[in-house]
C-alpha positions in Angstrom: 192.3 21.2 84.1 194.2 21.2 87.2 192.5 18.7 88.8 193.7 16.7 85.4 196.8 18.1 85.8 196.8 16.7 89.6 195.1 13.7 88.9 198.0 12.8 85.8 201.1 13.9 88.5 199.8 11.7 90.7 199.7 8.5 88.9 203.0 9.5 87.7 204.0 9.3 91.6 202.9 6.4 91.9 203.8 4.4 89.1 207.1 5.6 90.3 206.5 4.2 93.5 205.7 0.9 92.5 208.7 0.7 90.3 211.4 2.4 92.7 209.8 -0.3 95.6 210.4 -3.5 92.7 213.6 -2.6 92.2 214.7 -2.1 95.9 213.0 -5.7 96.2 214.8 -7.4 92.7 218.6 -6.0 94.2 217.2 -7.5 98.1 216.9 -10.8 96.5 219.9 -10.5 94.6 222.1 -10.6 97.3 221.1 -13.0 99.3 220.9 -15.2 95.8 224.3 -14.4 95.6 225.4 -15.2 98.5 223.6 -19.1 98.9 223.9 -22.3 97.2 221.1 -23.5 99.5 218.7 -20.9 100.0 216.1 -21.2 96.6 213.3 -18.8 97.6 215.4 -16.1 96.5 215.4 -17.5 93.1 211.5 -18.4 93.0 211.0 -14.4 94.1 213.3 -13.1 91.0 211.7 -15.6 88.9 208.0 -14.1 89.7 209.3 -10.3 89.8 210.9 -11.4 85.9 207.7 -12.5 85.1 205.2 -9.0 85.4 208.4 -7.0 84.6 208.6 -5.1 81.7 210.9 -5.9 78.6 213.6 -3.8 78.9 213.7 -3.9 82.3 214.0 -7.6 82.5 217.2 -6.8 80.3 219.2 -4.4 82.2 218.3 -7.3 85.8 219.9 -10.0 83.7 222.9 -8.1 81.9 223.7 -6.8 85.3 223.5 -9.6 87.0 225.7 -11.5 84.3 228.8 -9.2 84.8 228.6 -10.0 89.2 228.4 -14.5 89.3 231.7 -14.2 85.9 233.6 -14.8 89.1 232.1 -17.0 91.5 233.0 -21.0 92.0 229.5 -22.1 93.1 227.9 -24.2 90.3 224.8 -23.9 91.9 224.7 -20.3 91.7 225.8 -20.9 87.7 223.6 -22.9 86.9 219.7 -21.4 88.9 221.4 -17.9 86.8 220.4 -19.9 83.2 217.3 -21.1 84.7 216.8 -17.0 85.2 217.7 -17.2 81.7 215.7 -19.5 80.3 212.9 -18.0 81.8 213.1 -14.4 80.8 213.8 -16.0 77.3 210.7 -18.0 77.3 208.4 -14.9 79.1 209.8 -12.8 75.7 209.2 -15.7 73.2 212.4 -16.3 72.4 212.1 -20.5 72.9 214.7 -21.0 70.5 217.4 -19.8 73.1 215.6 -20.3 76.4 216.7 -23.9 75.2 219.7 -23.6 74.8 220.3 -21.4 78.5 218.2 -24.5 80.1 220.5 -27.0 77.8 224.1 -25.4 79.0 222.2 -25.6 82.8 221.2 -29.0 82.4 224.8 -30.1 81.2 226.7 -28.4 83.9 224.3 -30.2 86.5 225.4 -33.4 85.1 228.5 -32.7 84.3 229.3 -32.3 88.9 226.3 -34.6 89.5 224.1 -32.2 91.0 221.1 -34.3 91.2 218.7 -31.6 92.3 220.2 -28.7 90.0 220.4 -31.7 86.9 215.9 -32.5 87.4 215.3 -28.9 88.0 216.7 -28.2 84.2 215.5 -31.9 82.9 212.3 -30.4 83.7 212.5 -27.1 82.3 213.9 -29.0 79.2 211.0 -30.7 79.6 208.7 -27.6 79.5 210.6 -26.1 76.2 209.9 -28.9 73.6 206.7 -28.8 74.3 206.3 -25.9 73.7 208.5 -25.9 70.4 206.4 -29.3 69.2 209.2 -31.7 69.6 206.6 -34.5 72.3 209.2 -36.7 71.4 212.5 -34.7 72.8 210.5 -33.8 75.8 209.4 -37.7 76.9 213.0 -37.9 76.7 213.6 -34.9 79.1 210.6 -35.6 81.1 211.2 -39.4 82.1 214.7 -38.6 83.8 213.9 -36.1 85.6 211.1 -38.3 86.6 213.9 -40.7 87.5 215.6 -38.5 89.5 213.2 -36.8 91.7 212.2 -40.2 92.4 215.9 -41.1 93.9 215.6 -37.9 96.1 212.8 -38.5 96.9 211.4 -35.4 95.9 207.3 -36.3 95.7 206.2 -33.0 94.8 208.0 -32.3 91.7 207.6 -36.0 90.5 203.5 -35.8 90.8 203.8 -33.3 89.0 206.1 -34.9 86.0 204.2 -38.1 86.2 201.0 -35.8 85.2 203.4 -33.2 82.5 204.7 -36.5 81.1 200.6 -38.2 80.4 199.7 -34.8 78.8 202.4 -34.9 76.6 201.4 -38.3 75.1 197.9 -37.2 75.5 199.4 -34.0 72.9 199.8 -36.0 70.8 197.1 -38.0 70.8 198.9 -42.2 72.2 195.5 -41.1 74.7 196.1 -45.0 75.6 199.7 -44.5 76.7 198.6 -40.9 78.4 196.4 -42.7 80.0 198.7 -45.0 82.5 200.6 -41.7 83.1 197.2 -40.3 84.6 196.3 -43.7 86.5 200.8 -43.5 87.6 200.3 -39.8 88.3 196.9 -40.7 90.2 197.6 -43.2 92.5 200.8 -41.6 93.6 199.1 -38.8 94.4 196.7 -40.7 96.4 199.7 -42.4 98.6 200.7 -39.1 98.5 198.3 -36.8 100.0 198.8 -34.2 97.1 194.8 -33.5 96.6 195.1 -30.9 94.3 197.4 -33.2 91.4 194.2 -35.9 92.3 191.8 -33.4 91.3 194.5 -32.7 88.1 194.8 -36.3 86.9 191.3 -37.6 87.4 190.5 -35.2 85.2 192.7 -35.5 82.7 191.5 -39.1 82.7 188.2 -38.7 82.0 189.5 -36.3 78.4 191.8 -39.5 77.7 189.0 -41.7 77.4 186.2 -39.4 76.2 189.2 -38.8 73.3 188.7 -42.6 72.7 184.8 -43.0 72.6 184.6 -45.4 76.0 181.9 -43.0 78.1 181.6 -45.1 81.0 184.6 -45.3 82.0 184.7 -40.7 81.3 182.0 -40.1 83.7 183.7 -42.5 86.2 186.6 -40.3 86.5 184.8 -37.3 86.3 182.7 -37.8 89.3 186.0 -38.4 90.8 187.4 -35.1 90.3 183.6 -33.5 90.4 184.2 -35.0 94.0 187.7 -34.0 94.7 186.3 -30.1 93.8 184.1 -29.8 95.9 186.1 -31.2 99.0 188.6 -28.4 97.7 186.6 -25.6 97.3 187.9 -24.9 94.4 184.6 -23.2 92.2 186.8 -23.0 88.8 187.7 -26.5 89.0 183.9 -27.8 89.8 182.5 -25.3 86.6 185.1 -27.0 84.8 184.5 -30.6 85.8 180.7 -29.6 85.9 181.3 -29.0 82.1 183.1 -31.9 80.9 180.6 -34.2 82.7 177.3 -31.9 81.4 179.6 -32.9 78.0 179.7 -36.7 78.1 175.8 -36.8 79.2 175.1 -35.0 76.4 177.0 -37.7 74.2 174.3 -40.5 76.6 171.2 -38.6 75.5 171.0 -37.4 79.0 170.0 -33.4 78.3 168.5 -33.1 81.0 171.3 -33.8 83.8 173.3 -32.5 80.8 172.0 -29.1 80.7 171.5 -28.9 84.2 175.3 -29.3 84.5 176.7 -26.8 81.8 174.2 -23.9 83.2 176.0 -24.9 86.5 179.7 -24.2 84.4 178.4 -21.4 82.9 177.1 -19.5 86.5 181.3 -19.9 87.7 183.3 -20.4 85.4 181.3 -16.1 84.8 180.9 -15.5 88.1 185.0 -16.7 88.7 186.2 -15.2 85.3 187.4 -18.2 82.9 184.9 -17.5 80.3 186.7 -19.8 77.3 185.2 -22.4 79.9 180.9 -20.5 79.7 181.7 -19.8 75.9 182.5 -23.8 75.5 179.0 -24.5 77.2 177.6 -21.6 76.0 178.5 -23.3 72.2 177.6 -27.1 73.4 173.2 -26.0 75.1 173.3 -24.3 71.2 173.4 -27.7 69.6 171.3 -29.7 72.5 168.4 -27.0 71.7 169.0 -27.2 67.9 168.8 -30.8 68.6 165.5 -30.6 70.6 164.5 -28.4 67.7 164.0 -25.5 69.8 165.4 -23.0 67.9 164.8 -19.3 69.8 167.1 -21.0 72.7 170.0 -22.2 70.4 170.7 -19.0 69.0 170.2 -17.3 72.5 173.0 -19.8 73.9 175.2 -19.3 71.4 174.7 -15.4 70.0 176.1 -15.6 74.3 179.5 -17.5 72.5 179.1 -15.4 70.0 180.1 -12.2 72.5 182.1 -13.8 74.6 184.6 -15.7 71.7 184.4 -11.4 69.6 185.6 -10.2 72.9 188.3 -13.0 74.0 189.5 -13.4 70.2 188.1 -16.9 70.9 189.4 -18.5 67.6 188.7 -22.0 67.8 185.7 -21.2 69.7 184.2 -19.0 67.1 184.9 -21.9 64.4 182.2 -23.8 66.5 179.9 -21.1 66.8 180.2 -20.2 62.6 179.3 -24.3 62.6 176.4 -24.6 64.6 175.1 -21.4 63.8 174.9 -22.7 60.1 172.9 -25.8 61.6 170.4 -23.5 62.9 169.8 -21.6 59.6 169.4 -24.6 57.8 166.1 -26.3 59.6 165.0 -22.0 58.9 165.7 -22.1 55.9 168.3 -19.7 55.5 170.4 -22.5 53.0 172.7 -18.8 51.7 173.9 -16.9 55.0 174.4 -21.2 56.3 176.3 -21.5 53.0 178.7 -18.5 54.4 179.2 -19.2 57.9 180.7 -22.7 56.9 182.8 -21.8 54.7 184.1 -18.6 57.4 184.0 -22.1 60.2 186.6 -23.9 57.6 188.5 -20.6 56.5 189.9 -19.9 60.5 190.1 -23.9 60.9 192.1 -24.1 57.8 194.3 -20.9 59.4 194.1 -22.8 62.9 196.3 -26.2 61.0 198.9 -23.6 58.8 199.4 -21.9 61.7 200.3 -24.6 63.7 202.6 -25.9 61.0 204.5 -22.8 61.1 205.3 -23.4 64.0 206.1 -26.4 64.2 208.8 -25.5 61.4 210.2 -22.3 63.3 210.9 -25.3 66.3 212.5 -27.3 64.1 215.0 -24.8 63.0 215.2 -23.4 66.2 216.3 -26.3 66.8 219.4 -26.8 65.1 219.7 -23.8 65.5 220.8 -24.6 69.2 222.6 -28.3 67.7 224.6 -25.1 66.4 225.7 -22.9 69.2 225.6 -25.1 71.1 228.3 -27.7 69.7 230.2 -24.8 69.0 229.9 -23.5 72.5 231.3 -26.6 73.3 234.5 -26.2 70.8 235.1 -23.9 72.3 235.3 -24.5 76.8 237.3 -28.2 75.5 239.6 -25.5 74.2 239.9 -23.4 76.9 240.0 -26.2 79.4 243.2 -26.6 76.8 245.2 -23.7 77.6 244.3 -23.9 81.4 245.5 -27.4 81.7 249.3 -26.3 79.9 249.7 -22.8 81.7 248.4 -24.7 85.5 251.2 -27.5 84.4 254.4 -25.0 84.5 252.3 -23.2 87.3 253.2 -26.2 88.8 256.5 -27.7 87.8 257.4 -24.0 88.5 256.3 -24.7 92.4 257.4 -28.2 93.2 261.4 -27.5 91.8 260.7 -24.3 95.1 259.3 -26.9 97.2 262.2 -29.5 96.8 265.0 -26.7 97.5 263.4 -25.4 100.5 262.4 -29.0 101.6 266.2 -29.9 101.1 267.4 -26.4 102.9 265.4 -27.3 106.5 265.1 -31.2 106.2 267.7 -31.8 109.2 265.4 -28.9 111.4 262.2 -30.1 110.6 263.4 -34.2 111.6 264.0 -32.3 114.6 261.4 -30.5 115.5 259.7 -33.7 115.1 261.0 -35.5 117.0 260.3 -33.5 119.7 257.0 -33.1 119.0 256.9 -37.0 118.4 257.7 -37.4 121.8 254.8 -34.5 123.1 252.7 -36.7 122.0 253.2 -40.1 122.8 252.5 -38.8 126.5 249.4 -37.3 125.6 248.1 -40.5 123.7 249.0 -42.1 127.0 247.0 -39.9 128.8 244.2 -40.4 126.1 244.1 -44.0 126.9 243.7 -43.4 130.6 240.9 -41.1 130.4 239.0 -43.6 127.3 239.7 -46.6 130.4 237.6 -44.1 132.5 234.5 -43.3 130.7 234.2 -46.7 128.6 233.5 -47.8 132.5 230.5 -44.8 133.1 229.4 -46.1 129.9 228.8 -49.6 130.8 227.2 -48.5 134.0 225.5 -46.3 131.3 224.0 -48.7 129.6 223.0 -51.3 131.7 221.2 -49.2 133.1 219.0 -48.1 130.3 218.8 -51.9 129.4 216.8 -52.1 132.8 214.7 -49.1 131.5 213.5 -50.9 128.0 212.5 -54.2 129.6 210.6 -51.6 131.6 209.4 -49.7 129.7 208.6 -53.2 126.9 206.6 -55.2 129.9 204.4 -51.9 130.7 203.6 -51.2 126.4 203.1 -54.9 126.4 200.9 -55.2 129.2 198.6 -52.1 127.4 198.6 -54.3 124.9 196.6 -56.5 125.9 194.4 -54.0 128.4 194.3 -52.5 124.5 193.0 -56.3 122.7 191.0 -56.2 125.7 188.7 -53.4 125.4 188.5 -54.1 121.5 186.6 -58.0 122.9 184.6 -56.2 125.0 183.6 -53.9 122.4 182.7 -56.7 120.4 180.9 -59.1 122.8 178.8 -55.5 123.3 177.5 -54.7 120.0 177.2 -58.7 119.0 174.6 -58.8 122.5 172.8 -55.2 121.8 172.2 -56.6 118.9 170.8 -59.8 119.8 169.5 -59.8 123.2 168.0 -56.5 122.6 165.7 -58.3 120.2 164.4 -60.6 122.2 162.4 -58.3 124.4 161.0 -56.5 122.1 160.3 -59.4 120.1 157.9 -61.5 123.4 156.2 -57.6 123.6 155.0 -57.9 119.6 153.6 -60.9 121.1 151.9 -60.1 123.7 150.6 -57.0 121.9 148.8 -59.3 119.3 147.3 -61.3 122.3 146.2 -57.8 123.2 144.7 -57.2 120.4 142.7 -60.2 120.6 141.6 -60.1 123.8 140.6 -56.6 123.4 138.9 -57.1 119.7 135.1 -57.7 121.8 135.1 -53.4 122.3 135.0 -53.6 118.7 131.4 -54.8 119.2 131.5 -52.2 122.3 128.8 -49.2 122.1 132.0 -47.4 123.8 133.0 -47.0 119.9 135.4 -43.7 121.2 136.8 -46.0 123.9 137.4 -48.8 121.3 139.4 -46.3 119.1 141.7 -45.2 121.7 142.7 -48.4 122.6 143.4 -49.3 119.1 144.7 -46.5 117.9 147.5 -46.6 121.0 148.0 -50.5 120.3 149.4 -48.8 116.5 151.3 -46.1 117.7 152.4 -49.5 120.5 153.3 -51.3 117.4 154.5 -48.8 115.4 157.4 -48.3 117.6 157.8 -51.7 118.1 158.9 -51.9 114.9 161.4 -49.0 114.5 163.1 -50.8 118.0 163.0 -53.8 116.1 164.3 -52.1 112.9 166.9 -50.2 114.5 168.1 -53.5 116.3 168.4 -55.2 113.2 170.3 -52.7 111.2 173.2 -52.5 114.7 173.4 -56.9 113.1 173.9 -56.1 109.7 176.5 -53.4 110.8 178.0 -55.3 113.5 178.2 -58.3 110.2 179.8 -56.0 108.0 182.6 -55.4 110.2 183.6 -58.6 111.5 182.2 -61.2 108.6 184.4 -62.3 105.8 183.5 -61.4 102.4 182.3 -64.4 100.1 181.9 -64.4 96.7 179.6 -65.4 94.4 178.0 -66.4 90.8 174.6 -65.2 90.3 173.5 -67.7 87.0 169.8 -64.9 86.7 170.3 -61.7 87.5 166.3 -60.6 86.3 164.9 -63.5 89.7 167.6 -61.9 91.5 166.1 -58.1 90.8 162.6 -59.9 91.5 163.5 -60.4 95.4 164.7 -56.9 95.9 162.3 -55.0 94.4 160.0 -57.8 96.2 161.6 -56.6 100.0 162.2 -53.4 99.5 158.3 -53.1 98.9 158.0 -55.6 102.3 159.1 -51.7 103.9 157.7 -49.5 101.5 154.2 -51.4 100.1 152.7 -48.3 98.5 152.0 -49.6 94.9 155.7 -47.6 92.8 156.1 -49.5 90.1 160.2 -50.5 89.1 161.2 -50.1 85.3 164.6 -51.7 85.7 167.3 -52.3 82.5 170.1 -54.7 82.8 173.4 -55.3 80.7 174.9 -58.3 80.9 178.6 -58.7 79.4 180.5 -60.7 81.2 179.4 -62.9 84.1 178.2 -61.3 87.2 181.1 -62.2 90.5 180.2 -60.7 94.3 179.6 -60.7 97.6 175.8 -61.8 96.9 174.5 -60.7 101.0 176.2 -56.9 100.5 175.1 -56.6 96.8 171.1 -56.9 98.2 172.0 -54.8 101.0 172.8 -52.4 98.6 170.2 -52.3 96.4 167.3 -52.7 98.7 168.3 -49.9 100.5 167.9 -47.5 97.2 165.1 -48.9 96.2 163.5 -48.2 99.8 164.6 -44.5 99.8 163.4 -43.8 96.3 160.0 -45.8 97.5 160.0 -43.5 100.5 160.7 -39.9 99.6 159.0 -40.6 95.9 156.8 -37.2 95.0 153.7 -36.8 95.9 152.7 -33.7 92.7 153.0 -36.3 90.0 153.6 -39.6 89.3 156.1 -41.3 91.1 158.6 -42.3 88.7 161.7 -45.1 89.1 164.7 -46.7 86.9 166.4 -49.3 88.3 169.7 -50.1 85.8 171.9 -52.6 85.9 175.8 -52.9 84.1 177.3 -55.4 84.1 181.8 -56.0 82.6 184.6 -57.8 82.9 186.6 -55.1 85.5 183.7 -53.2 87.5 179.2 -53.2 88.1 177.9 -50.7 87.7 174.1 -49.8 89.2 172.1 -46.9 89.2 168.4 -45.8 90.3 167.1 -42.8 89.8 163.7 -41.4 90.9 161.3 -38.2 90.4 161.3 -38.0 94.1 161.3 -34.9 96.6 165.8 -34.9 95.8 168.1 -33.9 99.1 168.6 -30.2 99.9 172.9 -29.2 98.5 173.4 -27.9 101.7 173.7 -31.3 103.1 174.7 -34.1 100.5 178.3 -33.7 101.7 176.7 -35.7 104.7 174.1 -38.2 103.7 176.4 -40.6 103.6 176.8 -40.2 107.6 175.6 -42.5 110.8 172.3 -40.9 111.5 171.5 -38.6 108.9 168.5 -37.7 108.0 167.7 -36.0 104.3 164.2 -35.3 104.2 161.2 -34.4 107.0 160.0 -36.8 106.1 161.3 -39.4 107.3 160.6 -41.9 109.6 163.2 -43.9 109.8 166.7 -43.9 111.8 169.3 -42.1 109.5 171.5 -45.9 109.1 170.5 -47.0 105.2 172.5 -44.8 103.3 175.0 -45.3 106.2 175.1 -49.0 105.8 175.1 -48.8 102.2 178.5 -46.7 102.3 180.0 -48.9 104.3 178.3 -52.4 101.9 180.2 -50.1 99.0 183.7 -49.7 100.6 183.4 -53.3 101.8 183.1 -54.7 98.2 185.9 -52.0 96.9 183.7 -49.7 95.8 182.5 -46.1 95.4 179.4 -44.4 95.9 177.6 -41.2 94.2 174.8 -39.0 94.4 173.9 -36.4 92.1 170.7 -34.7 92.5 168.7 -31.6 91.6 165.8 -30.9 94.7 162.0 -32.1 93.6 163.3 -32.8 90.3 166.0 -36.3 90.2 167.6 -37.9 92.2 170.6 -40.5 91.1 172.5 -42.8 93.4 175.3 -45.1 91.1 177.0 -47.5 92.8 180.6 -48.4 91.1 182.1 -52.4 92.6 184.2 -54.2 90.7 183.3 -57.7 89.6 185.1 -60.6 91.4 186.0 -62.6 88.5 189.6 -63.5 89.7 188.5 -64.2 92.9 189.9 -67.2 94.4 188.3 -70.2 95.3 188.5 -70.5 98.6 186.8 -67.7 98.8 183.7 -68.6 96.5 180.3 -70.5 97.7 177.2 -71.7 95.9 174.6 -68.7 95.9 172.3 -69.1 98.8 168.8 -67.2 97.0 167.4 -67.6 100.4 169.1 -65.5 102.1 167.0 -62.5 102.3 167.6 -59.1 104.6 164.2 -58.7 106.1 163.2 -54.7 106.8 160.6 -54.6 108.9 
């Protein structure tokens, strides 16, 4: 008993100490808030304290602060106080009153031409109207804030406004307009290196395209978001994007990859407490296994989703679970229970619909009441202003009369004093003119010296630029000569190797079989080394061409013939007899630089042929889809895959991703360089020892200028020896 009393007393002391600390923190920030118009840090701290404190304490704080700012003349402080009031009222869900406070702040900032305060007030109003369900008003203020942030060069807040506008259009199901603003926001975030905004807008573009049914475009943007989330090491975002990609792959009937990504979403979301995302992933896995007729697994996943949704009171997720369980029971012929669950799901969805209607009606009512309140406040303010003008005019008239009398009495004395001061000022002005002449001469001499130094530095810079250009030319020359001249001795050595084999062919009939075996073994090793060196030099030649050559576009008339050519070239390097299954979808003219397209496809096929599975039947799929805007190329195999820790480096120079590698680590590096040269992107998804997919997106150059077009040379092939 004594122990429990001691613990209660200790808890009371600890909570009292914590509250005292919070109050002390508020008072410290309040002093800064009232004394500085420029410092925003105190305002941000006070906003944070309001969000984490109880309602009554916040009411007392706001009331006390209202009394303290009554006599202040700083408009900026009054505006920020309205923001604090609005934040507090929004925190206790009095959204109509919060809207009225932010309207006051916006009016003050607009009347006093305070651009930054007006932008933040407009941003707050956009948020208020979104929460009230009034998207049209939200758009008006969001666009106003965006224009002002552009004018004052506040790039971070402009980026957030762009995706906020996209969110508003998404809520009203205007997905095309939402995509326009998400695209604008993504490009702006890339231009200014805002990684979080890039990841957010890329993911939202994927969601918007998904709602329009454009699955390929949705998958493309989800993969960009996945790459950015991995780069930022944001586990929650990685889980979210994995779940989104899993949903798209499910719709495209790629169940295996969808299951892998949804399970990844569950692991990461559960680890970081994002149970909502985990519950949705459980529901989708239950649906997949139901469609695959694995009813036991489907039931397990749906039970897991039900537990999370019940615990966290996730009403929409509960409705989805009931619907899927009903379909599952239909498969088991339990029609009565299935009908009961279907009715429960419908009841939940109907209640959600009624709730949304009630919220919208309340929002309209709040907006109407707030409009009346603002109008009444404006009338009172005008009346006060008129009274103040009358009082001010009477006071000024009285003061002017006194001043006129004073001027008439002392006019003569003032004139005499002014004459004396003018004569003294004339003398001082003459002396100052003399001093100015001396200073001008000194400045002229300094300018001459500076001009000489500038000319000298300019000459030195010009010489440095010439030296850099010379070094660049020497490097280009070295790279070219290294890749061309060094091949000549290799070719001669290869010829000598063949002659030596012919000369030693008599050893085959020799009685010394051991000597004959060793000689030809060493010759094979010598020939293999020559081939490796020759391949290395050929790749250096290709790298030199990638850097130096211009792009030349041509139309591929026969895609099937092109595919057969690249498959033949790939088999020349790895003649293992593995078949390559090819799927081609042509929806537009196929125009690109054929030389670099060959390099990309041959290298990807060569990798799949080289690292094929050793335990089962090798399987390689080549998929090509040509659309108006872009070209998709995917190479999928069931080989040994790529280790997770190497995924971020596989496109780097001289990186080998397998112990079986016999190359020089330049194949995927050349693929990446060629894709970049064509203005595209390349992605890799790999599950070790199960599946690896390389996806390449390049623009379809249907608008290529005539100066950049050439005839398709079907004989131009890369040789990989």
